[in-house]
GUVO-25669 format. One line per 4 residues: number of its first residue (from 1); their letters; for each residue x, y, z of N, C-alpha, C. Coordinates in Angstrom, 3 decimals. Example, Ala and Ser with C-alpha at 12.3 -4.5 7.8 and 13.67 -1.06 7.14 Angstrom:
<nodes>
1 = as = 13.190,-5.690,7.800,12.300,-4.500,7.800,13.200,-3.300,7.800 | 12.850,-2.250,7.080,13.670,-1.060,7.140,12.900,0.030,7.870
</nodes>
This chain:
<nodes>
1 = mtfh = 0.883,-2.371,-6.466,1.624,-3.122,-5.482,1.660,-4.568,-5.946 | 2.780,-5.206,-5.692,2.916,-6.623,-6.016,3.145,-7.408,-4.735 | 2.295,-8.375,-4.490,2.440,-9.280,-3.356,3.031,-10.574,-3.898 | 4.088,-11.053,-3.273,4.802,-12.235,-3.762,4.989,-13.229,-2.620
5 = npnr = 4.676,-14.484,-2.873,4.885,-15.555,-1.904,5.960,-16.488,-2.449 | 7.199,-16.382,-1.952,8.276,-17.225,-2.470,8.291,-18.641,-1.887 | 7.457,-18.902,-0.902,7.495,-20.160,-0.176,6.841,-21.289,-0.969 | 7.370,-22.502,-0.825,6.807,-23.666,-1.519,5.783,-24.412,-0.676
9 = rlgi = 5.739,-24.169,0.627,4.857,-24.943,1.507,3.817,-24.099,2.245 | 3.886,-22.818,2.087,3.079,-21.913,2.891,2.202,-21.051,1.993 | 0.895,-21.021,2.261,-0.017,-20.119,1.578,-0.368,-18.967,2.502 | -0.761,-17.841,1.927,-1.062,-16.657,2.731,-2.458,-16.154,2.385
13 = yydk = -3.289,-15.997,3.414,-4.595,-15.358,3.270,-4.458,-13.895,3.675 | -4.690,-13.002,2.741,-4.748,-11.569,3.042,-6.220,-11.248,3.299 | -6.616,-11.291,4.569,-8.020,-11.081,4.915,-8.429,-9.618,4.805 | -7.513,-8.712,5.150,-7.827,-7.287,5.086,-6.558,-6.528,4.751
17 = iean = -6.688,-5.578,3.827,-5.572,-4.701,3.479,-6.099,-3.276,3.479 | -5.523,-2.460,4.330,-5.872,-1.040,4.377,-4.632,-0.255,3.971 | -4.752,0.526,2.904,-3.639,1.326,2.404,-3.912,2.798,2.706 | -2.948,3.458,3.334,-3.072,4.873,3.679,-2.006,5.669,2.939
21 = gwyh = -2.426,6.721,2.251,-1.496,7.604,1.560,-1.194,8.814,2.433 | 0.098,9.084,2.638,0.555,10.204,3.460,1.428,11.114,2.615 | 1.274,12.408,2.812,2.094,13.398,2.122,2.706,14.318,3.158 | 3.998,14.166,3.396,4.750,14.960,4.386,4.068,14.963,5.745
25 = gvrf = 3.719,13.762,6.217,3.166,13.604,7.556,1.678,13.844,7.693 | 0.988,14.094,6.584,-0.462,14.334,6.618,-1.144,13.269,5.765 | -2.052,12.506,6.375,-2.788,11.485,5.617,-3.801,12.176,4.719 | -3.769,11.828,3.444,-4.705,12.455,2.509,-5.750,11.498,1.959
29 = stad = -5.540,10.171,2.109,-6.538,9.238,1.600,-6.301,7.841,2.162 | -7.389,7.073,2.239,-7.344,5.675,2.667,-8.111,4.837,1.649 | -7.568,3.669,1.340,-8.235,2.761,0.404,-8.212,1.355,0.979 | -9.334,0.663,0.887,-9.410,-0.737,1.303,-9.285,-1.614,0.067
33 = vvgf = -8.494,-2.669,0.193,-8.264,-3.603,-0.903,-8.998,-4.900,-0.588 | -9.625,-5.480,-1.587,-10.345,-6.737,-1.415,-9.343,-7.840,-1.076 | -9.660,-8.627,-0.056,-8.774,-9.698,0.376,-8.636,-10.800,-0.664 | -7.577,-11.594,-0.527,-7.318,-12.673,-1.477,-6.405,-13.713,-0.832
37 = ylgh = -6.303,-14.868,-1.499,-5.401,-15.932,-1.072,-4.235,-15.970,-2.042 | -3.027,-16.079,-1.512,-1.836,-16.154,-2.337,-1.176,-17.506,-2.114 | -1.257,-18.356,-3.131,-0.742,-19.715,-3.018,0.774,-19.798,-3.085 | 1.263,-21.022,-3.124,2.698,-21.295,-3.137,3.341,-20.749,-4.409
41 = kken = 4.459,-20.039,-4.235,5.247,-19.522,-5.366,4.394,-18.680,-6.316 | 3.449,-17.932,-5.771,2.552,-17.123,-6.598,2.820,-15.639,-6.374 | 2.236,-14.829,-7.255,2.374,-13.383,-7.204,1.033,-12.767,-7.587 | 0.677,-11.652,-6.945,-0.584,-10.978,-7.231,-0.339,-9.481,-7.291
45 = nvsv = -0.750,-8.861,-8.393,-0.652,-7.409,-8.538,-1.966,-6.776,-8.097 | -1.854,-5.733,-7.285,-3.025,-5.047,-6.748,-2.893,-3.557,-7.047 | -3.943,-2.974,-7.586,-3.941,-1.534,-7.858,-4.785,-0.813,-6.827 | -4.303,0.342,-6.414,-5.017,1.173,-5.454,-5.050,2.594,-5.994
49 = vfkg = -6.213,3.229,-5.920,-6.349,4.618,-6.341,-6.635,5.454,-5.107 | -5.807,6.462,-4.903,-6.027,7.392,-3.799,-6.650,8.655,-4.352 | -7.702,9.095,-3.689,-8.368,10.327,-4.072,-8.416,11.229,-2.849 | -7.790,12.386,-2.959,-7.827,13.339,-1.855,-9.204,13.949,-1.723
53 = kqvv = -9.651,14.116,-0.503,-10.975,14.668,-0.256,-10.909,16.070,0.324 | -9.700,16.504,0.631,-9.541,17.828,1.204,-8.157,18.356,0.861 | -7.985,19.640,1.022,-6.690,20.255,0.774,-5.751,19.870,1.916 | -4.526,19.470,1.563,-3.536,19.110,2.574,-2.950,20.413,3.115
57 = igvk = -3.208,20.665,4.382,-2.814,21.918,5.016,-1.352,21.857,5.463 | -0.638,22.964,5.302,0.696,23.103,5.863,1.835,22.573,5.020 | 1.580,22.127,3.800,2.660,21.601,2.974,2.702,22.266,1.596 | 2.150,23.467,1.499,2.070,24.148,0.211,3.458,24.382,-0.393
61 = gkye = 4.411,24.811,0.414,5.762,25.054,-0.085,6.422,23.795,-0.608 | 6.250,22.697,0.122,6.826,21.412,-0.308,6.148,20.928,-1.588 | 4.832,21.135,-1.674,4.098,20.734,-2.878,4.596,21.522,-4.088 | 4.760,22.818,-3.934,5.219,23.646,-5.057,6.634,23.255,-5.499
65 = aeng = 7.513,22.951,-4.537,8.879,22.540,-4.873,8.879,21.201,-5.611 | 8.093,20.239,-5.119,8.036,18.932,-5.771,7.335,19.010,-7.118 | 6.353,19.884,-7.232,5.665,20.075,-8.509,6.653,20.604,-9.546 | 7.544,21.483,-9.122,8.576,21.997,-10.020,9.577,20.922,-10.414
69 = dgvf = 9.908,20.024,-9.492,10.846,18.930,-9.778,10.197,17.828,-10.617 | 8.862,17.715,-10.556,8.152,16.693,-11.321,8.025,15.354,-10.614 | 8.417,15.278,-9.328,8.328,14.036,-8.566,7.770,14.338,-7.181 | 6.716,13.605,-6.785,6.109,13.783,-5.468,6.536,12.646,-4.551
73 = kinl = 6.855,12.971,-3.316,7.254,11.978,-2.319,6.034,11.610,-1.485 | 5.570,10.388,-1.672,4.382,9.870,-0.993,4.824,8.744,-0.065 | 4.232,8.689,1.118,4.483,7.596,2.046,3.255,6.701,2.047 | 3.443,5.416,1.777,2.354,4.445,1.755,2.467,3.568,2.990
77 = klrl = 1.424,3.558,3.794,1.394,2.717,4.992,0.308,1.667,4.817 | 0.704,0.398,4.980,-0.229,-0.716,4.841,-0.480,-1.346,6.191 | -1.751,-1.579,6.491,-2.155,-2.332,7.690,-2.872,-3.568,7.190 | -2.402,-4.727,7.633,-2.906,-5.992,7.111,-3.473,-6.871,8.218
81 = kirf = -4.345,-7.771,7.822,-4.739,-8.918,8.641,-4.485,-10.124,7.768 | -3.519,-10.958,8.185,-3.152,-12.108,7.380,-3.155,-13.386,8.214 | -3.322,-14.503,7.502,-3.214,-15.836,8.094,-2.342,-16.670,7.176 | -1.686,-17.652,7.750,-0.875,-18.573,6.964,-1.554,-19.930,6.911
85 = kvww = -1.383,-20.608,5.784,-1.936,-21.949,5.620,-0.768,-22.900,5.373 | -0.647,-23.888,6.268,0.374,-24.924,6.127,-0.374,-26.250,6.056 | -0.242,-26.936,4.930,-1.011,-28.140,4.632,-2.492,-27.833,4.810 | -3.154,-28.371,5.814,-4.586,-28.136,6.023,-4.855,-27.174,7.182
89 = mktp = -3.812,-26.787,7.908,-3.978,-25.920,9.091,-3.840,-24.449,8.713 | -4.610,-23.614,9.427,-4.501,-22.166,9.258,-4.127,-21.558,10.597 | -3.226,-20.607,10.571,-2.777,-19.940,11.794,-3.785,-18.877,12.206 | -3.689,-18.391,13.444,-4.485,-17.217,13.822,-4.040,-16.001,13.015
93 = kfkp = -4.845,-14.952,13.048,-4.551,-13.743,12.278,-3.380,-12.971,12.897 | -2.542,-12.448,12.015,-1.478,-11.527,12.389,-1.856,-10.150,11.866 | -1.326,-9.116,12.496,-1.625,-7.752,12.066,-0.329,-6.973,11.816 | 0.395,-7.312,10.731,1.622,-6.572,10.444,1.327,-5.207,9.834
97 = kfdc = 2.302,-4.323,9.932,2.221,-2.993,9.332,3.469,-2.793,8.483 | 3.282,-2.181,7.319,4.385,-1.906,6.412,4.388,-0.430,6.055 | 5.567,0.099,5.818,5.756,1.502,5.505,6.638,1.588,4.261 | 6.139,2.204,3.181,6.877,2.287,1.919,6.996,3.750,1.497
101 = dlkv = 8.198,4.148,1.152,8.420,5.485,0.609,8.385,5.411,-0.912 | 7.523,6.212,-1.535,7.358,6.203,-2.978,7.758,7.543,-3.563 | 8.274,7.511,-4.766,8.513,8.720,-5.545,7.627,8.608,-6.779 | 6.591,9.434,-6.821,5.588,9.359,-7.870,5.852,10.478,-8.883
105 = plsv = 6.124,10.114,-10.156,6.384,11.142,-11.161,5.104,11.869,-11.540 | 5.255,13.131,-11.842,4.138,13.952,-12.303,3.784,13.496,-13.704 | 2.547,13.082,-13.924,2.151,12.513,-15.210,1.459,13.521,-16.126 | 1.154,14.712,-15.634,0.444,15.708,-16.424,1.475,16.558,-17.167
109 = kr = 1.278,16.697,-18.461,2.181,17.530,-19.271,1.901,18.997,-18.970 | 2.973,19.769,-18.795,2.812,21.199,-18.520,3.047,21.994,-19.769
</nodes>
């Protein structure tokens, strides 16, 4: 994931980032990302690894079809706690939520 701050006067504190991986409506993993500050006109790349801990029930047919196509449709939901910094002042925390649809290619050679 790439976080980008295009603003010249505003800094962003990402106090908490919770990333949830969903596969056809079933959450299969959650990952917490270490918080960071993103300054003016800056960009930060963040990597997240999802590891399933259980078999995803009820989507076997969809999994087999996507496995045959070589592309898996994953839904990434982010829950954040952020603050903004303007000059020396910091705002109270906001709790936005983001929803991203991903198409993840199968990386294992068959």
